[in-house]
C-alpha positions as CSV (number, residue, x, y, z in Angstrom):
1,X,-44.2,196.6,104.5
2,X,-47.0,198.7,105.6
3,X,-50.3,199.6,103.9
4,X,-50.3,202.3,101.3
5,X,-51.4,205.4,103.3
6,X,-53.4,206.6,100.2
7,X,-55.7,203.6,100.5
8,X,-58.2,203.9,103.3
9,X,-61.2,201.7,104.1
10,X,-64.3,202.9,102.5
11,X,-68.0,202.2,103.3
12,X,-69.9,200.6,100.5
13,X,-72.3,203.5,100.3
14,X,-69.4,205.8,99.7
15,X,-68.3,204.0,96.5
16,X,-68.9,206.3,93.5
17,X,-70.8,204.3,90.9
18,X,-71.3,207.3,88.6
19,X,-73.8,206.5,85.8
20,X,-73.8,202.8,86.7
21,X,-76.0,203.7,89.6
22,X,-78.8,204.6,87.1
23,X,-78.4,201.3,85.0
24,X,-81.5,199.1,85.4
25,X,-79.5,196.1,84.4
26,X,-76.8,196.7,87.0
27,X,-79.3,197.5,89.8
28,X,-81.4,194.4,89.0
29,X,-78.4,192.2,89.0
30,X,-77.2,193.5,92.4
31,X,-80.8,193.1,93.8
32,X,-80.9,189.5,92.4
33,X,-77.5,188.8,94.2
34,X,-79.0,190.1,97.4
35,X,-82.1,188.0,97.1
36,X,-80.1,184.9,96.2
37,X,-77.8,185.5,99.3
38,X,-81.0,185.7,101.5
39,X,-82.4,182.6,99.8
40,X,-79.2,180.5,100.5
41,X,-79.0,181.8,104.1
42,X,-82.6,180.5,104.6
43,X,-82.7,177.4,102.4
44,X,-79.1,176.3,102.0
45,X,-79.8,172.9,103.5
46,X,-82.9,172.3,101.4
47,X,-82.8,170.5,98.0
48,X,-84.2,173.7,96.3
49,X,-82.7,176.3,94.1
50,X,-83.8,179.9,93.5
51,X,-86.7,180.0,91.1
52,X,-87.8,176.5,91.7
53,X,-90.5,177.4,94.2
54,X,-91.9,179.8,91.6
55,X,-92.2,176.9,89.2
56,X,-94.0,174.8,91.8
57,X,-96.2,177.7,92.8
58,X,-97.3,178.3,89.2
59,X,-98.1,174.6,88.7
60,X,-100.1,174.8,91.9
61,X,-102.1,177.7,90.6
62,X,-102.4,176.2,87.1
63,X,-102.9,172.4,87.3
64,X,-102.2,170.7,84.0
65,X,-100.1,173.6,82.6
66,X,-98.1,172.8,79.5
67,X,-94.4,172.6,80.3
68,X,-93.6,175.0,77.4
69,X,-96.1,177.5,78.6
70,X,-94.6,177.4,82.1
71,X,-91.1,177.9,80.7
72,X,-92.3,180.8,78.6
73,X,-94.2,182.5,81.5
74,X,-91.2,182.2,83.9
75,X,-88.6,182.9,81.2
76,X,-86.9,179.5,81.7
77,X,-84.9,177.9,78.9
78,X,-86.5,174.7,77.7
79,X,-83.4,172.5,78.5
80,X,-83.3,173.8,82.0
81,X,-87.0,173.4,82.4
82,X,-86.8,169.8,81.3
83,X,-84.0,169.0,83.7
84,X,-85.8,170.7,86.7
85,X,-89.1,168.9,85.9
86,X,-87.3,165.6,85.8
87,X,-85.7,166.3,89.2
88,X,-89.1,167.3,90.6
89,X,-90.6,164.1,89.2
90,X,-87.8,162.0,90.7
91,X,-88.5,163.7,94.1
92,X,-92.2,162.9,93.8
93,X,-93.3,166.5,93.6
94,X,-94.6,166.6,90.0
95,X,-96.2,164.3,87.6
96,X,-96.0,164.7,83.8
97,X,-98.7,163.7,81.4
98,X,-98.6,163.5,77.6
99,X,-102.1,164.0,76.2
100,X,-103.3,161.8,73.4
101,X,-104.5,164.8,71.5
102,X,-101.1,166.4,71.3
103,X,-98.2,164.0,71.8
104,X,-95.7,166.9,71.6
105,X,-97.1,168.6,74.7
106,X,-96.2,167.7,78.3
107,X,-98.8,168.7,81.0
108,X,-97.5,169.2,84.5
109,X,-99.4,168.7,87.8
110,X,-98.3,168.7,91.4
111,X,-98.6,165.4,93.2
112,X,-100.0,165.3,96.7
113,X,-96.5,165.5,98.0
114,X,-95.8,168.6,95.8
115,X,-99.0,170.3,97.0
116,X,-98.0,169.7,100.6
117,X,-94.5,171.1,99.9
118,X,-96.0,174.2,98.4
119,X,-98.4,174.7,101.3
120,X,-95.7,174.1,103.9
121,X,-93.2,176.6,102.2
122,X,-95.6,179.3,101.0
123,X,-95.1,181.5,104.1
124,X,-91.3,181.3,103.5
125,X,-91.6,182.6,100.0
126,X,-94.8,184.7,99.8
127,X,-95.9,185.4,103.3
128,X,-94.9,187.6,106.2
129,X,-92.1,185.2,107.0
130,X,-90.7,185.5,103.4
131,X,-86.9,185.1,103.1
132,X,-86.4,188.1,100.9
133,X,-86.4,190.9,103.5
134,X,-85.7,194.5,102.6
135,X,-85.6,198.0,104.0
136,X,-88.5,199.3,102.0
137,X,-91.7,200.6,103.4
138,X,-94.9,198.6,102.5
139,X,-95.8,201.4,100.0
140,X,-92.3,201.4,98.5
141,X,-92.2,197.6,98.2
142,X,-95.7,197.7,96.5
143,X,-94.5,200.4,94.1
144,X,-91.3,198.4,93.2
145,X,-93.3,195.2,92.7
146,X,-95.7,197.1,90.4
147,X,-92.9,198.6,88.4
148,X,-91.1,195.3,88.1
149,X,-94.3,193.6,86.9
150,X,-94.7,196.3,84.3
151,X,-91.0,196.1,83.3
152,X,-91.3,192.3,82.9
153,X,-94.6,192.4,81.0
154,X,-96.7,190.8,83.7
155,X,-99.4,193.5,83.7
156,X,-101.1,195.0,80.7
């Protein structure tokens, strides 16, 4: 049996998305998949998941941050945050502290090993050698980042 002659290979850019091509949710999901693919190509052998460096980076920038505040700022569900913080703690990257003044709070701080991990991996996430490459000009990338910060409520 041969291939149906009506079916011909099509380049991805030739696929008609119709109105879906204007959907922010769809476009953000496809962009996230692209970034995750790039992440796993670069860090597949590391004991790190997408988003985890962001948690460590914010702890680095905000020593003693409340775990709940970190979860809220990064839009991470509390149960997932607790599980990830425990794993970081088991790996010696983070230490937790429960203040006497508020026994319900958990304060997070990077250990020396955590600080070294952040310093060593910063260029891979935030520098010129960042894993999330794109075909945008510097100006386009800055505009997209500005629009995403606005969309996500990160700038007033």
